[in-house]
Structure formats: C-alpha cells, structure tokens
SEKOLVEX-821070 format. One record per residue: x, y, z of N, C-alpha, C, O, CB in turn. Coordinates in pm, 1 decimal. Last residue first. Glycine has a CB too. Layout:
+----------+----------+----------+----------+----------+----------+----------+----------+----------+----------+----------+----------+----------+----------+----------+
!      n.u !      n.v !      n.w !     ca.u !     ca.v !     ca.w !      c.u !      c.v !      c.w !      o.u !      o.v !      o.w !     cb.u !     cb.v !     cb.w !
+----------+----------+----------+----------+----------+----------+----------+----------+----------+----------+----------+----------+----------+----------+----------+
!        X !        Y !        Z !        X !        Y !        Z !        X !        Y !        Z !        X !        Y !        Z !        X !        Y !        Z !
...
+----------+----------+----------+----------+----------+----------+----------+----------+----------+----------+----------+----------+----------+----------+----------+
! end
This chain:
+----------+----------+----------+----------+----------+----------+----------+----------+----------+----------+----------+----------+----------+----------+----------+
!      n.u !      n.v !      n.w !     ca.u !     ca.v !     ca.w !      c.u !      c.v !      c.w !      o.u !      o.v !      o.w !     cb.u !     cb.v !     cb.w !
+----------+----------+----------+----------+----------+----------+----------+----------+----------+----------+----------+----------+----------+----------+----------+
!   2807.6 !   4926.9 !   1369.2 !   2838.7 !   4995.9 !   1303.3 !   2740.0 !   5098.6 !   1209.8 !   2791.0 !   5179.5 !   1132.2 !   2907.8 !   4924.8 !   1258.0 !
!   2790.3 !   4723.6 !   1594.8 !   2758.3 !   4872.8 !   1625.0 !   2762.9 !   4960.1 !   1557.8 !   2740.7 !   5072.9 !   1601.6 !   2811.4 !   4922.2 !   1698.7 !
!   2719.4 !   4456.4 !   1527.5 !   2594.4 !   4567.9 !   1550.4 !   2638.9 !   4703.5 !   1559.0 !   2561.3 !   4796.9 !   1539.0 !   2511.8 !   4545.7 !   1686.5 !
!   2865.7 !   4278.3 !   1269.7 !   2909.9 !   4423.1 !   1385.5 !   2758.1 !   4472.1 !   1370.9 !   2694.1 !   4508.9 !   1272.3 !   3062.6 !   4577.5 !   1318.6 !
!   2821.3 !   3923.8 !   1283.8 !   2766.6 !   4096.7 !   1221.7 !   2829.9 !   4122.2 !   1341.0 !   2850.5 !   4062.4 !   1446.6 !   2571.9 !   4166.0 !   1193.8 !
!   2993.4 !   3622.9 !   1186.8 !   3016.1 !   3775.6 !   1322.8 !   2930.3 !   3906.6 !   1163.9 !   2953.9 !   3944.1 !   1049.1 !   3320.5 !   3838.4 !   1392.3 !
!   2907.4 !   3340.9 !   1119.5 !   2943.4 !   3449.4 !   1096.5 !   2907.7 !   3504.3 !   1205.9 !   2829.5 !   3469.2 !   1294.3 !   2906.7 !   3499.6 !    990.0 !
!   2839.0 !   3101.0 !   1140.0 !   2994.9 !   3126.3 !   1237.4 !   3010.1 !   3259.1 !   1221.2 !   3099.9 !   3317.0 !   1282.3 !   3153.1 !   3045.5 !   1183.1 !
!   2621.2 !   2965.0 !   1081.6 !   2563.4 !   3011.7 !   1223.9 !   2702.7 !   3066.9 !   1222.0 !   2719.0 !   3102.5 !   1338.7 !   2501.6 !   2893.6 !   1362.2 !
!   2531.1 !   2934.8 !    821.4 !   2620.2 !   3028.3 !    793.9 !   2602.3 !   3102.4 !    975.6 !   2582.2 !   3220.1 !   1005.4 !   2569.5 !   3132.8 !    631.9 !
!   2451.4 !   2593.6 !    708.1 !   2429.7 !   2702.1 !    780.6 !   2575.6 !   2818.2 !    782.6 !   2691.2 !   2788.3 !    752.6 !   2386.2 !   2639.1 !    927.6 !
!   2486.3 !   2362.7 !    530.1 !   2562.7 !   2411.9 !    576.1 !   2530.0 !   2588.3 !    613.3 !   2579.2 !   2683.5 !    552.7 !   2660.3 !   2369.9 !    494.3 !
!   2455.6 !   2217.3 !    280.3 !   2356.8 !   2211.8 !    366.3 !   2384.7 !   2305.0 !    487.2 !   2282.6 !   2324.5 !    553.3 !   2336.3 !   2074.7 !    402.6 !
!   2597.5 !   2240.7 !     69.7 !   2498.9 !   2274.4 !     37.3 !   2448.5 !   2328.5 !    171.3 !   2408.7 !   2443.8 !    188.1 !   2433.6 !   2177.8 !    -32.4 !
!   2876.7 !   2111.2 !    115.2 !   2842.6 !   2226.1 !    182.3 !   2728.9 !   2351.5 !    159.6 !   2731.6 !   2470.6 !    190.5 !   2948.8 !   2272.5 !    181.6 !
!   2881.6 !   1908.8 !    -38.6 !   2861.6 !   1872.4 !     65.8 !   2856.7 !   1997.8 !    150.2 !   2828.5 !   1978.8 !    268.5 !   2947.1 !   1777.2 !     95.1 !
!   2746.3 !   1763.4 !   -363.7 !   2758.6 !   1921.1 !   -263.1 !   2800.5 !   1875.6 !   -125.2 !   2733.1 !   1777.8 !    -92.8 !   2589.7 !   2020.7 !   -238.7 !
!   2757.6 !   1527.0 !   -378.6 !   2763.6 !   1601.2 !   -475.5 !   2820.4 !   1741.1 !   -427.7 !   2922.8 !   1801.2 !   -460.1 !   2636.8 !   1601.5 !   -536.6 !
!   2626.6 !   1435.5 !    -96.1 !   2813.3 !   1419.0 !   -158.8 !   2859.8 !   1447.6 !   -267.1 !   2976.7 !   1419.3 !   -293.2 !   2873.4 !   1293.4 !   -171.5 !
!   2392.6 !   1525.5 !   -112.1 !   2471.0 !   1580.2 !    -18.1 !   2631.5 !   1513.0 !    -78.6 !   2732.9 !   1581.8 !    -89.8 !   2411.1 !   1532.0 !    149.8 !
!   2274.8 !   1389.8 !   -353.8 !   2275.3 !   1552.0 !   -342.2 !   2374.5 !   1599.8 !   -254.5 !   2444.2 !   1695.6 !   -287.6 !   2142.3 !   1611.9 !   -289.5 !
!   2290.3 !   1126.2 !   -230.6 !   2339.9 !   1142.9 !   -318.3 !   2379.2 !   1280.1 !   -375.4 !   2486.3 !   1297.7 !   -433.4 !   2282.3 !   1081.7 !   -373.0 !
!   2145.1 !   1116.8 !    -74.5 !   2242.8 !   1095.9 !    -19.7 !   2328.3 !   1174.7 !   -103.0 !   2410.9 !   1260.1 !    -70.6 !   2267.1 !    966.6 !      1.0 !
!   1858.5 !   1179.9 !   -191.7 !   1925.6 !   1342.2 !    -66.8 !   2070.2 !   1277.3 !    -34.6 !   2141.7 !   1354.0 !     29.8 !   1807.9 !   1376.8 !    148.7 !
!   1845.8 !    921.0 !   -296.0 !   1860.0 !   1066.6 !   -372.5 !   1900.1 !   1169.2 !   -259.5 !   2001.8 !   1235.7 !   -279.0 !   1704.6 !   1121.1 !   -451.6 !
!   1825.1 !    764.7 !    -64.3 !   1958.3 !    796.9 !   -164.5 !   1924.1 !    880.6 !   -240.6 !   2026.1 !    946.3 !   -261.4 !   2017.8 !    690.8 !   -251.7 !
!   1552.1 !    861.9 !     37.5 !   1701.5 !    919.5 !    100.5 !   1835.8 !    901.8 !      2.0 !   1925.1 !    985.2 !    -12.6 !   1740.3 !    826.8 !    250.0 !
!   1394.2 !    801.7 !   -196.3 !   1410.4 !    971.0 !   -142.6 !   1560.7 !    952.2 !    -39.4 !   1658.5 !   1026.2 !    -50.4 !   1230.8 !   1040.1 !    -17.8 !
!   1416.7 !    514.2 !   -145.9 !   1462.3 !    631.5 !   -246.1 !   1495.5 !    773.9 !   -254.8 !   1589.4 !    837.3 !   -303.0 !   1393.2 !    638.3 !   -313.4 !
!   1334.1 !    533.6 !    109.7 !   1449.8 !    452.8 !     82.3 !   1497.2 !    528.4 !    -22.6 !   1596.8 !    600.0 !    -12.3 !   1428.3 !    302.7 !     50.2 !
!   1063.8 !    576.5 !    113.1 !   1173.7 !    684.4 !    143.9 !   1256.6 !    599.9 !    155.6 !   1253.6 !    576.3 !    276.4 !   1168.8 !    784.0 !    261.2 !
!    958.6 !    381.9 !   -120.4 !    983.4 !    538.3 !   -153.2 !   1044.8 !    663.5 !    -57.7 !   1069.9 !    779.4 !    -90.8 !    853.2 !    585.1 !   -185.7 !
!    997.9 !    224.7 !     89.5 !   1126.5 !    191.9 !    -57.4 !   1077.3 !    327.6 !   -121.6 !   1165.9 !    389.3 !   -180.9 !   1097.7 !      9.6 !   -198.5 !
!    797.4 !    245.2 !    223.7 !    892.6 !    200.0 !    300.5 !   1010.0 !    203.9 !    169.7 !   1124.0 !    171.4 !    203.0 !    850.5 !     47.1 !    381.7 !
!    538.9 !    241.3 !     86.0 !    592.8 !    345.7 !    129.8 !    753.4 !    334.1 !    182.3 !    822.2 !    435.6 !    171.1 !    501.6 !    386.7 !    227.6 !
!    584.4 !    -59.2 !     -0.9 !    602.1 !     40.4 !    -89.9 !    603.2 !    198.6 !    -45.6 !    656.5 !    280.7 !   -120.2 !    503.9 !     16.6 !   -180.1 !
!    532.3 !   -141.7 !    248.5 !    644.5 !   -230.7 !    210.9 !    628.9 !   -102.2 !     89.1 !    712.3 !    -21.2 !    129.7 !    625.5 !   -433.8 !    179.6 !
!    285.9 !    -43.5 !    322.0 !    371.9 !    -42.1 !    385.6 !    493.7 !    -48.0 !    308.0 !    560.9 !     55.1 !    305.6 !    353.4 !   -122.2 !    467.6 !
!    110.1 !   -169.7 !    128.8 !    149.2 !    -31.1 !    124.7 !    250.5 !     18.6 !    184.8 !    314.7 !    110.6 !    134.3 !     66.9 !     37.0 !    160.3 !
!    124.3 !   -475.8 !    220.2 !    190.1 !   -444.5 !    115.6 !    203.7 !   -295.0 !     83.5 !    300.9 !   -268.6 !     12.8 !    134.8 !   -511.5 !     18.6 !
!      7.5 !   -425.4 !    461.3 !    169.2 !   -472.3 !    478.8 !    221.0 !   -422.6 !    310.6 !    320.7 !   -355.8 !    283.1 !    192.2 !   -689.6 !    518.6 !
!   -250.5 !   -328.2 !    336.8 !   -192.2 !   -274.4 !    464.5 !    -34.3 !   -283.7 !    452.5 !     40.0 !   -186.6 !    438.2 !   -247.5 !   -360.5 !    596.3 !
!   -336.2 !   -620.1 !    270.5 !   -322.5 !   -478.5 !    168.4 !   -231.5 !   -378.9 !    223.0 !   -134.7 !   -345.3 !    154.7 !   -468.2 !   -393.4 !    148.1 !
!   -285.0 !   -821.5 !    438.8 !   -204.5 !   -783.4 !    367.6 !   -198.5 !   -651.1 !    305.9 !    -97.7 !   -582.7 !    288.7 !   -203.3 !   -859.8 !    299.8 !
!   -513.6 !   -696.1 !    613.2 !   -391.7 !   -658.6 !    692.6 !   -240.7 !   -748.5 !    542.1 !   -120.6 !   -727.8 !    559.1 !   -412.7 !   -765.5 !    916.0 !
!   -712.3 !   -758.9 !    425.2 !   -679.5 !   -591.5 !    444.6 !   -524.6 !   -637.0 !    518.7 !   -423.2 !   -599.5 !    459.8 !   -822.0 !   -475.2 !    575.4 !
!   -708.7 !  -1028.0 !    444.9 !   -721.8 !   -925.1 !    253.4 !   -642.9 !   -813.9 !    365.2 !   -520.5 !   -802.6 !    371.7 !   -963.0 !   -847.2 !    139.9 !
!   -809.6 !  -1067.9 !    680.6 !   -676.3 !  -1136.9 !    605.8 !   -579.0 !  -1030.0 !    513.9 !   -465.4 !   -982.9 !    509.7 !   -736.7 !  -1262.8 !    491.0 !
!  -1055.1 !   -981.1 !    700.7 !   -935.8 !   -911.9 !    754.4 !   -863.1 !   -963.0 !    679.4 !   -839.3 !   -892.2 !    581.5 !   -893.1 !   -919.9 !    890.2 !
!  -1168.7 !  -1199.0 !    445.7 !  -1191.8 !  -1042.7 !    477.7 !  -1028.4 !   -930.5 !    494.8 !   -952.4 !   -865.9 !    422.6 !  -1287.8 !  -1047.5 !    650.5 !
!  -1196.7 !  -1416.9 !    597.6 !  -1127.8 !  -1395.6 !    478.3 !  -1055.0 !  -1224.8 !    491.8 !   -951.0 !  -1169.3 !    527.2 !  -1248.6 !  -1419.8 !    343.7 !
!  -1386.9 !  -1301.0 !    804.6 !  -1234.4 !  -1355.9 !    848.5 !  -1190.2 !  -1338.4 !    688.0 !  -1144.5 !  -1227.3 !    661.4 !  -1218.4 !  -1550.4 !    930.6 !
!  -1570.7 !  -1264.8 !    634.2 !  -1538.4 !  -1195.2 !    673.2 !  -1399.3 !  -1215.3 !    723.1 !  -1305.8 !  -1146.9 !    681.4 !  -1620.0 !  -1167.1 !    728.6 !
!  -1625.1 !  -1548.1 !    489.5 !  -1568.1 !  -1413.7 !    421.6 !  -1517.4 !  -1296.6 !    478.8 !  -1439.3 !  -1223.9 !    417.3 !  -1654.3 !  -1361.5 !    353.1 !
!  -1732.5 !  -1687.3 !    684.5 !  -1623.3 !  -1721.1 !    650.7 !  -1549.0 !  -1599.0 !    564.2 !  -1430.7 !  -1568.0 !    578.2 !  -1642.5 !  -1846.7 !    585.9 !
!  -1975.7 !  -1525.2 !    712.1 !  -1882.3 !  -1526.8 !    818.1 !  -1741.7 !  -1575.4 !    786.1 !  -1643.3 !  -1525.5 !    840.7 !  -1935.6 !  -1605.7 !    920.9 !
!  -2096.3 !  -1616.1 !    487.7 !  -2025.5 !  -1436.9 !    475.9 !  -1947.4 !  -1464.5 !    618.8 !  -1838.1 !  -1408.1 !    623.5 !  -2174.8 !  -1256.0 !    485.0 !
!  -2120.0 !  -1882.7 !    515.6 !  -2028.6 !  -1854.7 !    457.1 !  -2005.4 !  -1679.0 !    426.2 !  -1915.8 !  -1630.7 !    356.9 !  -2044.1 !  -1942.4 !    350.8 !
!  -2291.0 !  -1874.5 !    741.7 !  -2186.3 !  -1937.3 !    754.2 !  -2100.0 !  -1888.2 !    618.2 !  -1987.3 !  -1850.2 !    649.7 !  -2219.8 !  -2088.8 !    773.1 !
!  -2520.9 !  -1720.6 !    584.5 !  -2453.8 !  -1694.2 !    739.3 !  -2345.5 !  -1785.8 !    679.0 !  -2314.6 !  -1766.2 !    561.5 !  -2547.6 !  -1750.8 !    912.3 !
!  -2576.4 !  -1910.3 !    395.3 !  -2512.2 !  -1771.4 !    338.0 !  -2436.9 !  -1745.3 !    481.3 !  -2314.2 !  -1748.6 !    491.6 !  -2641.1 !  -1627.8 !    279.1 !
!  -2681.8 !  -2075.3 !    550.7 !  -2566.5 !  -2115.6 !    472.2 !  -2515.7 !  -1996.0 !    440.8 !  -2395.8 !  -1979.5 !    463.4 !  -2590.5 !  -2200.9 !    352.3 !
!  -2957.2 !  -1947.7 !    612.4 !  -2813.9 !  -2037.0 !    741.6 !  -2684.0 !  -2052.8 !    667.5 !  -2579.3 !  -2041.9 !    731.2 !  -2853.2 !  -2238.8 !    800.6 !
!  -2939.9 !  -1684.5 !    418.4 !  -3040.5 !  -1789.2 !    442.5 !  -2895.2 !  -1827.9 !    543.6 !  -2784.9 !  -1773.9 !    552.0 !  -3119.9 !  -1907.5 !    290.2 !
!  -3049.4 !  -1347.1 !    472.5 !  -2954.8 !  -1460.9 !    443.3 !  -2981.5 !  -1613.0 !    484.6 !  -3045.5 !  -1642.1 !    585.6 !  -2833.2 !  -1425.1 !    506.0 !
!  -3224.2 !  -1061.0 !    312.1 !  -3249.2 !  -1175.8 !    384.9 !  -3154.5 !  -1266.1 !    399.6 !  -3152.5 !  -1307.8 !    283.8 !  -3343.1 !  -1234.4 !    341.9 !
!  -2994.3 !   -834.3 !    211.7 !  -3026.1 !   -972.7 !    305.0 !  -3192.6 !   -953.7 !    296.8 !  -3258.9 !   -851.4 !    279.1 !  -2950.5 !   -969.5 !    500.3 !
!  -2754.6 !   -874.3 !    -70.7 !  -2878.6 !   -816.9 !    -11.3 !  -2914.7 !   -878.8 !     87.9 !  -2880.1 !   -996.9 !     85.7 !  -2984.1 !   -810.0 !    -88.0 !
!  -2477.3 !   -817.0 !   -256.0 !  -2551.1 !   -912.1 !   -135.7 !  -2632.5 !   -775.4 !    -79.8 !  -2607.0 !   -657.0 !    -57.7 !  -2422.2 !  -1007.0 !      6.3 !
!  -2419.4 !   -598.4 !   -466.5 !  -2483.0 !   -717.0 !   -509.7 !  -2504.4 !   -795.9 !   -383.9 !  -2586.6 !   -880.4 !   -419.3 !  -2400.8 !   -793.7 !   -616.9 !
!  -2261.2 !   -396.8 !   -378.2 !  -2387.6 !   -403.0 !   -423.2 !  -2506.0 !   -474.2 !   -418.3 !  -2623.3 !   -450.5 !   -389.6 !  -2376.5 !   -402.7 !   -499.5 !
!  -2032.0 !   -547.1 !   -350.9 !  -2102.5 !   -549.9 !   -253.0 !  -2221.4 !   -433.8 !   -250.6 !  -2267.3 !   -387.5 !   -146.2 !  -2012.0 !   -547.3 !   -149.0 !
!  -1915.3 !   -550.5 !   -669.7 !  -2000.3 !   -708.4 !   -578.8 !  -2087.0 !   -611.4 !   -449.8 !  -2209.7 !   -608.3 !   -459.9 !  -1831.5 !   -868.5 !   -469.1 !
!  -1817.5 !   -271.2 !   -648.6 !  -1920.3 !   -368.9 !   -732.4 !  -2029.6 !   -477.2 !   -691.6 !  -2152.0 !   -487.9 !   -684.3 !  -1843.5 !   -443.6 !   -804.7 !
!  -1552.8 !   -382.0 !   -495.7 !  -1684.4 !   -257.7 !   -452.3 !  -1818.0 !   -294.4 !   -546.0 !  -1915.1 !   -348.3 !   -492.9 !  -1628.3 !    -61.7 !   -501.9 !
!  -1470.3 !   -566.8 !   -647.1 !  -1535.6 !   -645.2 !   -548.4 !  -1627.1 !   -503.6 !   -481.3 !  -1738.7 !   -513.4 !   -430.3 !  -1411.2 !   -739.3 !   -432.9 !
!  -1358.0 !   -403.8 !   -899.4 !  -1459.9 !   -529.1 !   -890.1 !  -1513.5 !   -588.7 !   -799.4 !  -1603.4 !   -667.9 !   -827.8 !  -1425.8 !   -618.8 !   -930.1 !
!  -1192.4 !   -245.6 !   -750.0 !  -1282.0 !   -227.3 !   -834.6 !  -1412.4 !   -302.8 !   -834.8 !  -1524.7 !   -277.9 !   -791.1 !  -1225.0 !   -240.2 !   -936.0 !
!   -981.7 !   -483.2 !   -632.6 !  -1103.0 !   -349.4 !   -550.6 !  -1266.9 !   -281.9 !   -641.0 !  -1385.9 !   -276.1 !   -609.8 !   -980.6 !   -167.8 !   -535.3 !
!   -902.5 !   -530.0 !   -902.2 !   -962.7 !   -635.7 !   -846.0 !  -1040.5 !   -590.9 !   -712.3 !  -1145.4 !   -646.8 !   -680.4 !   -857.9 !   -741.4 !   -822.8 !
!   -798.5 !   -330.7 !   -977.6 !   -888.4 !   -353.8 !  -1074.7 !   -981.6 !   -485.1 !   -957.6 !  -1102.5 !   -507.5 !   -952.2 !   -798.9 !   -410.0 !  -1249.3 !
!   -583.0 !   -271.4 !   -813.6 !   -682.2 !   -181.0 !   -808.1 !   -799.8 !   -185.2 !   -877.7 !   -889.4 !   -101.0 !   -870.4 !   -638.4 !    -83.3 !   -831.7 !
!   -410.8 !   -508.7 !   -883.9 !   -524.5 !   -517.7 !   -736.0 !   -587.1 !   -393.3 !   -718.4 !   -652.1 !   -382.6 !   -614.5 !   -447.2 !   -547.8 !   -575.9 !
!   -344.8 !   -443.8 !  -1104.0 !   -454.4 !   -562.2 !  -1069.4 !   -504.0 !   -605.8 !  -1000.1 !   -592.7 !   -691.1 !   -995.7 !   -450.9 !   -640.0 !  -1080.7 !
!   -190.6 !   -264.6 !  -1085.6 !   -307.7 !   -223.7 !  -1158.1 !   -399.1 !   -323.3 !  -1151.7 !   -516.6 !   -307.5 !  -1184.8 !   -284.3 !   -189.5 !  -1292.4 !
!     22.1 !   -332.2 !   -894.2 !    -37.6 !   -270.6 !   -831.8 !   -208.5 !   -245.1 !   -941.6 !   -315.8 !   -215.9 !   -888.8 !     69.6 !   -149.1 !   -789.5 !
!    151.7 !   -504.8 !  -1053.0 !     43.2 !   -589.6 !   -928.8 !    -38.9 !   -493.5 !   -883.8 !   -150.0 !   -521.1 !   -838.5 !    117.8 !   -658.7 !   -781.2 !
!    228.1 !   -351.0 !  -1220.7 !    142.7 !   -447.4 !  -1277.1 !     79.1 !   -444.1 !  -1148.9 !    -30.4 !   -390.9 !  -1130.8 !    199.6 !   -588.6 !  -1341.1 !
!    438.1 !   -283.3 !  -1063.0 !    339.9 !   -199.2 !  -1108.5 !    218.9 !   -252.4 !  -1177.0 !    115.4 !   -186.0 !  -1182.3 !    397.2 !   -115.4 !  -1187.1 !
!    646.8 !   -491.1 !  -1000.0 !    528.6 !   -413.8 !   -880.4 !    417.5 !   -358.8 !   -989.6 !    305.2 !   -409.0 !   -984.4 !    608.9 !   -247.0 !   -765.6 !
!    798.1 !   -620.3 !  -1107.7 !    613.5 !   -657.3 !  -1171.7 !    547.8 !   -576.1 !  -1056.6 !    430.0 !   -585.4 !  -1022.1 !    538.7 !   -870.5 !  -1168.8 !
!    993.7 !   -577.9 !  -1007.4 !   1022.9 !   -610.1 !  -1162.1 !    845.1 !   -560.3 !  -1170.3 !    797.6 !   -470.6 !  -1240.1 !   1089.1 !   -817.1 !  -1220.7 !
!    967.4 !   -615.3 !   -731.1 !    998.0 !   -511.4 !   -740.5 !   1015.1 !   -493.6 !   -947.8 !   1049.5 !   -386.1 !   -996.8 !   1130.6 !   -497.8 !   -626.5 !
!    689.7 !   -886.0 !   -649.3 !    897.5 !   -870.2 !   -714.4 !    829.8 !   -699.2 !   -738.6 !    713.5 !   -662.7 !   -755.3 !    989.4 !  -1008.6 !   -951.6 !
!    502.8 !  -1063.0 !   -514.3 !    521.9 !   -949.4 !   -507.0 !    656.0 !   -899.0 !   -583.8 !    733.9 !   -871.1 !   -492.7 !    513.2 !   -926.3 !   -378.0 !
!    274.3 !  -1272.8 !   -384.0 !    414.8 !  -1291.6 !   -514.3 !    474.8 !  -1123.2 !   -569.3 !    473.3 !  -1099.7 !   -690.1 !    328.4 !  -1392.8 !   -703.0 !
!     72.3 !  -1164.5 !   -242.1 !    202.4 !  -1259.5 !   -176.2 !    279.8 !  -1257.6 !   -289.3 !    393.7 !  -1225.5 !   -255.3 !    172.6 !  -1429.9 !   -122.0 !
!    -83.5 !  -1031.9 !   -310.5 !     31.0 !   -929.7 !   -235.1 !     66.8 !  -1030.1 !   -208.5 !    127.8 !  -1012.9 !   -103.0 !     16.8 !   -815.3 !   -118.4 !
!   -182.3 !  -1225.4 !   -483.6 !   -137.1 !  -1125.5 !   -563.3 !    -33.2 !  -1035.0 !   -466.0 !     67.6 !   -979.1 !   -509.2 !   -266.3 !  -1043.8 !   -624.5 !
!   -321.5 !  -1369.7 !   -288.2 !   -231.4 !  -1429.1 !   -383.7 !   -122.9 !  -1306.2 !   -461.1 !     -2.2 !  -1319.2 !   -481.5 !   -334.2 !  -1509.6 !   -498.2 !
!   -544.2 !  -1166.1 !   -205.9 !   -427.5 !  -1217.2 !   -119.1 !   -270.2 !  -1325.9 !   -219.8 !   -149.7 !  -1329.3 !   -194.8 !   -531.2 !  -1335.4 !     11.7 !
!   -667.9 !  -1134.3 !   -461.5 !   -604.3 !  -1047.0 !   -380.0 !   -474.9 !  -1067.6 !   -292.0 !   -361.6 !  -1019.6 !   -295.4 !   -692.7 !  -1015.0 !   -307.7 !
!   -777.8 !  -1373.2 !   -487.9 !   -701.6 !  -1287.1 !   -625.8 !   -645.8 !  -1228.2 !   -534.9 !   -536.5 !  -1280.9 !   -513.7 !   -781.5 !  -1184.8 !   -751.5 !
!   -937.5 !  -1415.6 !   -293.4 !   -859.9 !  -1480.1 !   -306.8 !   -775.6 !  -1428.7 !   -435.3 !   -679.2 !  -1503.7 !   -450.6 !   -913.8 !  -1596.1 !   -299.9 !
!  -1150.0 !  -1165.3 !   -319.4 !  -1049.2 !  -1232.0 !   -204.3 !   -906.8 !  -1302.2 !   -239.1 !   -794.9 !  -1255.7 !   -217.4 !  -1129.4 !  -1347.8 !   -134.2 !
!  -1268.5 !  -1265.7 !   -548.8 !  -1156.7 !  -1182.5 !   -567.0 !  -1082.1 !  -1170.8 !   -423.6 !   -959.0 !  -1167.5 !   -420.5 !  -1204.3 !  -1040.3 !   -626.4 !
!  -1381.9 !  -1522.9 !   -471.0 !  -1278.4 !  -1520.7 !   -580.9 !  -1177.6 !  -1443.3 !   -613.4 !  -1068.3 !  -1468.4 !   -664.2 !  -1323.3 !  -1516.3 !   -671.1 !
!  -1580.9 !  -1410.1 !   -242.0 !  -1449.8 !  -1502.9 !   -236.3 !  -1367.2 !  -1505.4 !   -317.2 !  -1253.1 !  -1492.3 !   -272.9 !  -1464.0 !  -1618.8 !   -232.0 !
!  -1739.0 !  -1233.3 !   -425.9 !  -1620.6 !  -1175.2 !   -374.1 !  -1491.5 !  -1298.3 !   -285.3 !  -1370.1 !  -1283.9 !   -271.0 !  -1690.5 !  -1053.4 !   -264.1 !
!  -1844.1 !  -1504.9 !   -567.8 !  -1772.0 !  -1426.4 !   -685.9 !  -1655.5 !  -1336.2 !   -551.1 !  -1533.4 !  -1351.0 !   -554.5 !  -1917.7 !  -1293.8 !   -810.3 !
!  -1960.4 !  -1605.1 !   -418.3 !  -1865.7 !  -1667.8 !   -438.7 !  -1788.0 !  -1600.7 !   -532.0 !  -1677.0 !  -1638.4 !   -569.6 !  -1896.0 !  -1781.8 !   -465.2 !
!  -2202.6 !  -1386.2 !   -382.4 !  -2095.4 !  -1410.3 !   -299.7 !  -1957.1 !  -1523.9 !   -319.2 !  -1863.9 !  -1521.8 !   -238.8 !  -2166.8 !  -1441.3 !   -190.6 !
+----------+----------+----------+----------+----------+----------+----------+----------+----------+----------+----------+----------+----------+----------+----------+
! end
C-alpha cells in the first residue's frame, strides 16, 4: 500500500507541473505510473489490519484527488487539440475564403 501511495503522490506532482514543452514526456511518465499502479492493485488482498484500514481510507481520498487531476489534465489536452484544429481551419479559410461557400444562389430552369 505504501508503494501505491508513492505512485499516487508522483501522479499528483506530474499533473500539476506540466508545461507545453514537456507534455509528451509527462504523458509517457503518467502512463508508466498508471501501469505500475495497475500491477500493484493485484497485490492488495484482504484481510486488512486496523492500521491498513485507516491507511486504505487515506489512499481512497488521495485516489479521488488523483482522478480529478488526471481528468483536468486530459481536459486541457483535449482543449489544446481543439484549439489547434480550429486554428488550422481558420488558416485554411484565410488562404481560400470562397472554398466553403455553397451554390445556394444558382438558378436552375426546370422548364427546359
């Protein structure tokens, strides 16, 4: 359980200190820590002592914080991706402004 706590603390630290330049490295580190945590989960088996119960409750509270931080981290990544996509679309529309116009003003003579 102590190893689990160490991994959770490392995850919290990684999600807080992210810069755009190091984001790819942080993502790789987070994935490695999540894999390590998954392996540690199989080692936690009942029955628990009273001390382990208290420690486990603290870990559950910390785990909720980790989940929130990871969700916020992925939300920031998704936001950056959507902003990059909108910039890309904006540049395309600036280069060729008439590309997206439809032909709604075209007259078709149906009596011919």
